[in-house]
PAZAPA-4460 file (N, C-alpha, C; in steps of 0.05 Angstrom, whole numbers, plus 32768, in hexadecimal, padded with zeros to 4 digits):
% residues 141
    n_x    n_y    n_z   ca_x   ca_y   ca_z    c_x    c_y    c_z   seq   type   mol
   7872   7E57   7DDA   7857   7E5C   7DD1   784D   7E75   7DDE     1      M     A
   7840   7E87   7DCF   7835   7EA0   7DDA   781A   7E9B   7DE8     2      D     A
   7816   7EA8   7DFE   77FC   7EA6   7E0C   77E9   7EB9   7DFE     3      R     A
   77D3   7EAF   7DF4   77C0   7EBE   7DE5   77A7   7EC5   7DF5     4      I     A
   77A0   7EB4   7E08   7788   7EB8   7E18   778C   7EAE   7E35     5      A     A
   777E   7EBB   7E47   777C   7EB2   7E63   775F   7EB1   7E6A     6      T     A
   7757   7E9B   7E77   773B   7E98   7E80   773C   7E95   7E9E     7      V     A
   772C   7EA6   7EAC   772A   7EA6   7EC9   770E   7E9E   7ED1     8      K     A
   770D   7E8A   7EE1   76F3   7E81   7EEC   76EA   7E94   7F02     9      W     A
   76D1   7E9D   7F01   76C6   7EAF   7F15   76B6   7EA0   7F2A    10      L     A
   76A0   7E94   7F22   7690   7E83   7F34   767D   7E73   7F23    11      D     A
   7670   7E5F   7F2F   765F   7E4D   7F21   766C   7E45   7F07    12      N     A
   7661   7E4C   7EF0   766E   7E46   7ED6   7676   7E60   7EC7    13      L     A
   7676   7E76   7ED6   767C   7E90   7EC9   769B   7E94   7EC9    14      T     A
   76A5   7E9C   7EB2   76C1   7EA2   7EB0   76C6   7EBA   7E9E    15      M     A
   76DD   7EC6   7EA0   76E4   7EDC   7E90   76FD   7ED5   7E80    16      V     A
   76FB   7ED8   7E66   7712   7ED3   7E55   771F   7EEE   7E4E    17      G     A
   7739   7EEE   7E4D   7747   7F06   7E45   775B   7EFF   7E2F    18      E     A
   775B   7F0F   7E1A   776D   7F09   7E03   7788   7F18   7E07    19      T     A
   779B   7F10   7DF7   77B5   7F1D   7DF8   77B3   7F3A   7DF0    20      A     A
   779F   7F41   7DE0   779B   7F5C   7DD8   778C   7F6D   7DED    21      S     A
   7786   7F60   7E04   777A   7F6F   7E1A   775C   7F71   7E1B    22      G     A
   774F   7F61   7E0B   7732   7F61   7E0A   7726   7F4A   7E1B    23      H     A
   7710   7F4F   7E28   7704   7F3B   7E39   76E9   7F33   7E2F    24      G     A
   76E1   7F1B   7E37   76C6   7F10   7E31   76BD   7EFF   7E48    25      V     A
   76A4   7F02   7E50   7698   7EF1   7E64   768C   7ED9   7E56    26      V     A
   7692   7EC1   7E61   7686   7EA8   7E57   7677   7E9B   7E6E    27      M     A
   7663   7E8B   7E68   7654   7E7E   7E7D   7647   7E65   7E72    28      D     A
   763D   7E55   7E83   762F   7E3D   7E7C   7611   7E41   7E7F    29      G     A
   7601   7E2F   7E75   75E4   7E31   7E78   75DB   7E2B   7E94    30      P     A
   75C4   7E35   7E9D   75BB   7E30   7EB8   75B7   7E13   7EBE    31      P     A
   75AF   7E02   7EAA   75AA   7DE6   7EB0   75C2   7DD6   7EB9    32      D     A
   75DA   7DE2   7EB5   75F2   7DD4   7EBF   7601   7DE5   7ED4    33      I     A
   75F4   7DFA   7EDE   7600   7E0A   7EF3   760A   7E25   7EEB    34      G     A
   7606   7E2C   7ED2   760E   7E47   7EC9   75F9   7E5B   7ECF    35      G     A
   7600   7E74   7ECA   75ED   7E8A   7ECE   75E5   7E98   7EB5    36      Q     A
   75ED   7E8E   7E9E   75E7   7E99   7E84   75F0   7EB6   7E81    37      N     A
   7608   7EBC   7E8C   7612   7ED8   7E8B   7623   7EDE   7E72    38      L     A
   7627   7ECA   7E62   7637   7ECF   7E4A   7635   7EB7   7E37    39      G     A
   7642   7EB9   7E20   7641   7EA3   7E0D   7650   7E8A   7E18    40      P     A
   7648   7E73   7E0E   7656   7E5A   7E14   7671   7E5A   7E06    41      R     A
   7684   7E4C   7E11   769E   7E4A   7E03   769C   7E3F   7DE6    42      P     A
   768B   7E2B   7DE2   7689   7E20   7DC7   767C   7E35   7DB4    43      M     A
   766A   7E46   7DBE   765F   7E5B   7DAE   7675   7E6F   7DA5    44      E     A
   7688   7E73   7DB7   769E   7E86   7DB2   76AF   7E7B   7D9A    45      M     A
   76B1   7E61   7D98   76C0   7E55   7D81   76B3   7E5E   7D67    46      V     A
   7698   7E5D   7D66   768A   7E64   7D4D   768B   7E82   7D49    47      L     A
   768A   7E92   7D5E   768D   7EAF   7D5B   76A9   7EB6   7D51    48      V     A
   76BD   7EA8   7D5A   76D8   7EAC   7D50   76DA   7EA5   7D33    49      G     A
   76CD   7E90   7D2A   76CD   7E89   7D0E   76BF   7E9F   7CFE    50      L     A
   76A8   7EA8   7D07   769A   7EBD   7CF9   76AA   7ED7   7CF7    51      G     A
   76B7   7EDE   7D0C   76C8   7EF6   7D0C   76DF   7EF4   7CFA    52      G     A
   76ED   7EDD   7CFB   7705   7ED9   7CEA   76FE   7EDB   7CCD    53      C     A
   76E9   7ECD   7CC4   76E2   7ECD   7CA8   76D6   7EE7   7C9F    54      T     A
   76C8   7EF6   7CB1   76BE   7F10   7CA9   76D4   7F23   7CA3    55      T     A
   76E9   7F23   7CB3   7701   7F34   7CAE   770C   7F2E   7C92    56      V     A
   770F   7F15   7C8C   771A   7F0D   7C72   7709   7F17   7C5B    57      D     A
   76EF   7F11   7C5D   76DD   7F18   7C47   76DC   7F36   7C43    58      V     A
   76DA   7F46   7C58   76D9   7F63   7C55   76F3   7F6D   7C49    59      I     A
   770A   7F63   7C53   7723   7F6D   7C48   7726   7F66   7C2A    60      M     A
   771F   7F4E   7C23   7721   7F45   7C07   770E   7F56   7BF5    61      I     A
   76F6   7F5B   7BFE   76E3   7F6A   7BEE   76EB   7F88   7BEC    62      L     A
   76F6   7F92   7C01   7700   7FAE   7C00   7717   7FB1   7BED    63      K     A
   7729   7F9D   7BEE   7740   7F9D   7BDB   7736   7F9A   7BBE    64      K     A
   771F   7F8C   7BBA   7714   7F89   7BA0   7702   7FA1   7B98    65      A     A
   7703   7FB6   7BA9   76F5   7FCF   7BA5   76D6   7FCB   7BA3    66      Q     A
   76CC   7FB9   7BB4   76B0   7FB5   7BB6   76A4   7FC8   7BCB    67      Q     A
   768C   7FD2   7BC6   767F   7FE5   7BD8   766E   7FD5   7BED    68      Q     A
   767C   7FCA   7C01   766F   7FBA   7C15   7663   7FCD   7C2B    69      V     A
   764A   7FC9   7C31   763C   7FD9   7C46   763A   7FC9   7C5F    70      A     A
   7637   7FAE   7C5D   7633   7F9E   7C74   763B   7F81   7C6D    71      D     A
   7644   7F73   7C81   7649   7F56   7C7E   7641   7F49   7C98    72      C     A
   762E   7F37   7C96   7625   7F27   7CAD   762B   7F0A   7CA7    73      R     A
   7637   7EFD   7CBB   763E   7EE1   7CB8   762D   7ED1   7CCC    74      V     A
   761E   7EBE   7CC3   760D   7EAD   7CD4   761A   7E92   7CD4    75      E     A
   7621   7E89   7CEC   762E   7E6F   7CEF   761B   7E5C   7CFD    76      V     A
   7617   7E45   7CF1   7606   7E30   7CFD   7618   7E17   7CFF    77      S     A
   7611   7E06   7D12   7622   7DEE   7D17   7612   7DD7   7D23    78      A     A
   761D   7DC0   7D1F   7613   7DA7   7D2C   762A   7D9C   7D3D    79      E     A
   7622   7D92   7D54   7636   7D86   7D66   7632   7D68   7D69    80      R     A
   7648   7D5A   7D70   7646   7D3E   7D75   7634   7D38   7D8D    81      A     A
   7627   7D21   7D8D   7614   7D1A   7DA2   7623   7D12   7DBC    82      E     A
   763B   7D09   7DBA   764A   7CFF   7DD1   7662   7D11   7DD8    83      T     A
   766A   7D10   7DF0   7681   7D1F   7DFA   7699   7D17   7DEA    84      V     A
   76A8   7D29   7DE0   76AB   7D45   7DE7   7699   7D58   7DD7    85      P     A
   7685   7D4F   7DC9   7671   7D5F   7DBC   767D   7D75   7DAA    86      K     A
   7690   7D6D   7D9A   769D   7D80   7D87   768A   7D87   7D71    87      V     A
   768F   7D9D   7D64   7680   7DA4   7D4C   7687   7D90   7D36    88      Y     A
   7672   7D86   7D29   7677   7D73   7D13   7670   7D80   7CF8    89      T     A
   765E   7D93   7CF8   7657   7DA1   7CE0   7654   7DBF   7CE7    90      K     A
   7660   7DD0   7CD7   765D   7DED   7CDA   7657   7DF9   7CBF    91      I     A
   7643   7E0A   7CBF   763C   7E18   7CA6   763E   7E36   7CAB    92      H     A
   764C   7E44   7C98   7650   7E60   7C9A   7640   7E6D   7C83    93      V     A
   762D   7E7E   7C8A   761D   7E8C   7C75   7623   7EAA   7C77    94      H     A
   762C   7EB5   7C60   7633   7ED2   7C5F   761C   7EE1   7C52    95      Y     A
   7615   7EF7   7C5D   7602   7F0A   7C51   7612   7F24   7C4D    96      V     A
   7619   7F29   7C34   762A   7F40   7C2D   7618   7F54   7C1F    97      V     A
   7617   7F6C   7C2B   7607   7F82   7C20   7618   7F98   7C15    98      S     A
   760F   7FA5   7C00   761E   7FBB   7BF5   7612   7FC5   7BDB    99      G     A
   7621   7FD7   7BCF   7619   7FE2   7BB5   7629   7FD6   7B9E   100      R     A
   761A   7FCC   7B8B   7626   7FC1   7B72   763B   7FAB   7B78   101      N     A
   7635   7F9B   7B8C   7648   7F85   7B93   7649   7F70   7B7C   102      L     A
   7660   7F67   7B76   7663   7F52   7B62   7662   7F37   7B71   103      D     A
   764D   7F27   7B6C   764A   7F0D   7B79   7663   7EFB   7B76   104      P     A
   7670   7EFD   7B5F   7688   7EEC   7B5A   769F   7EF5   7B6D   105      K     A
   76A1   7F0F   7B73   76B5   7F18   7B85   76AE   7F10   7BA2   106      K     A
   7695   7F11   7BA9   768D   7F08   7BC3   7692   7EEA   7BC6   107      V     A
   768B   7EDB   7BB2   7691   7EBE   7BB2   76AF   7EB8   7BB6   108      E     A
   76BF   7EC7   7BA7   76DC   7EC4   7BA9   76E6   7ECB   7BC5   109      R     A
   76DC   7EE0   7BD1   76E4   7EE8   7BEC   76DD   7ED3   7C00   110      A     A
   76C5   7EC8   7BFE   76BD   7EB2   7C10   76CF   7E9A   7C0C   111      V     A
   76D4   7E93   7BF4   76E5   7E7B   7BEE   7701   7E7F   7BF8   112      K     A
   770D   7E97   7BF3   7728   7E9C   7BFD   7729   7E9B   7C1C   113      L     A
   7715   7EA6   7C29   7715   7EA5   7C46   7714   7E88   7C4F   114      S     A
   7701   7E78   7C44   76FE   7E5D   7C4C   7716   7E4B   7C46   115      A     A
   7722   7E4F   7C2F   7736   7E3C   7C26   7753   7E45   7C2C   116      E     A
   7757   7E5F   7C32   7772   7E69   7C35   7777   7E79   7C4E   117      K     A
   7766   7E8D   7C53   776D   7EA1   7C67   7762   7E9D   7C84   118      Y     A
   774A   7E92   7C87   773E   7E91   7CA1   774A   7E7A   7CB1   119      C     A
   775C   7E81   7CC4   7769   7E6C   7CD3   7756   7E5D   7CE5   120      S     A
   7741   7E6A   7CEF   772D   7E5C   7CFF   771E   7E47   7CEF   121      V     A
   7716   7E4F   7CD7   7708   7E3C   7CC5   771A   7E24   7CBF   122      S     A
   7733   7E2A   7CB8   7746   7E14   7CB1   774B   7E02   7CC8   123      K     A
   774C   7E0D   7CE0   7750   7DFC   7CF8   7737   7DEB   7CFD   124      M     A
   771F   7DF7   7CFC   7707   7DE8   7D02   7701   7DD3   7CED   125      L     A
   7709   7DD7   7CD4   7704   7DC2   7CC0   7714   7DA9   7CC5   126      E     A
   7727   7DA9   7CD8   7735   7D91   7CDF   7723   7D7E   7CEF   127      Q     A
   770E   7D8A   7CFC   76FC   7D7A   7D0D   76DF   7D79   7D02   128      A     A
   76D8   7D8C   7CF1   76BC   7D8E   7CE9   76BA   7D94   7CCB   129      A     A
   76A4   7D8D   7CBF   769E   7D94   7CA4   7695   7DB2   7CA4   130      E     A
   76A4   7DC3   7C96   769E   7DDF   7C96   7696   7DE7   7C7A   131      V     A
   767D   7DF2   7C78   7673   7DFA   7C5E   766C   7E18   7C5E   132      T     A
   766A   7E24   7C47   7666   7E40   7C44   7652   7E46   7C2E   133      H     A
   7642   7E5B   7C31   7633   7E66   7C1B   762F   7E84   7C20   134      D     A
   7624   7E92   7C0D   7621   7EAF   7C10   7609   7EB9   7C00   135      F     A
   7601   7ED1   7C07   75ED   7EE0   7BF8   75F6   7EFC   7BF6   136      E     A
   75EF   7F09   7BE1   75F6   7F25   7BDC   75DC   7F35   7BDD   137      V     A
   75DC   7F4B   7BEC   75C5   7F5C   7BEF   75CC   7F78   7BE5   138      V     A
   75BD   7F82   7BD2   75C2   7F9D   7BC7   75B5   7FB2   7BD9   139      E     A
   75C4   7FC6   7BE0   75B9   7FDC   7BF1   75BE   7FF7   7BE2   140      V     A
   75AE   800B   7BE9   75B1   8025   7BDD   75C8   8034   7BE9   141      D     A
***
């Protein structure tokens, strides 16, 4: 198995994660449990990873479909279980795709392909949570 990430504890609840590609991220816990709020929570990083993964898919699919995409924002919301281990039980991914003369059918297709076929993070998370998606298209000059 390849090592993809290393996480080093610094102090209190602050830690630094480093990826195999050489990028680092500071993570921390909230002050009410001993953290210093110096970075995102690890569970937040899961949702950021989902948002990043699906954004790459959607942009690549739309560019291949020769759509004039100017911006893509993905808003991820989630509900967690009440009891430990407090996993995500529901996750909703909302895409706001902006551009010129975008075809809503092609945006819908890109979102669907990402959700159902390409986004490995989404496919993994749907084993534990209900993952839903929707989108909006914004026309820009």
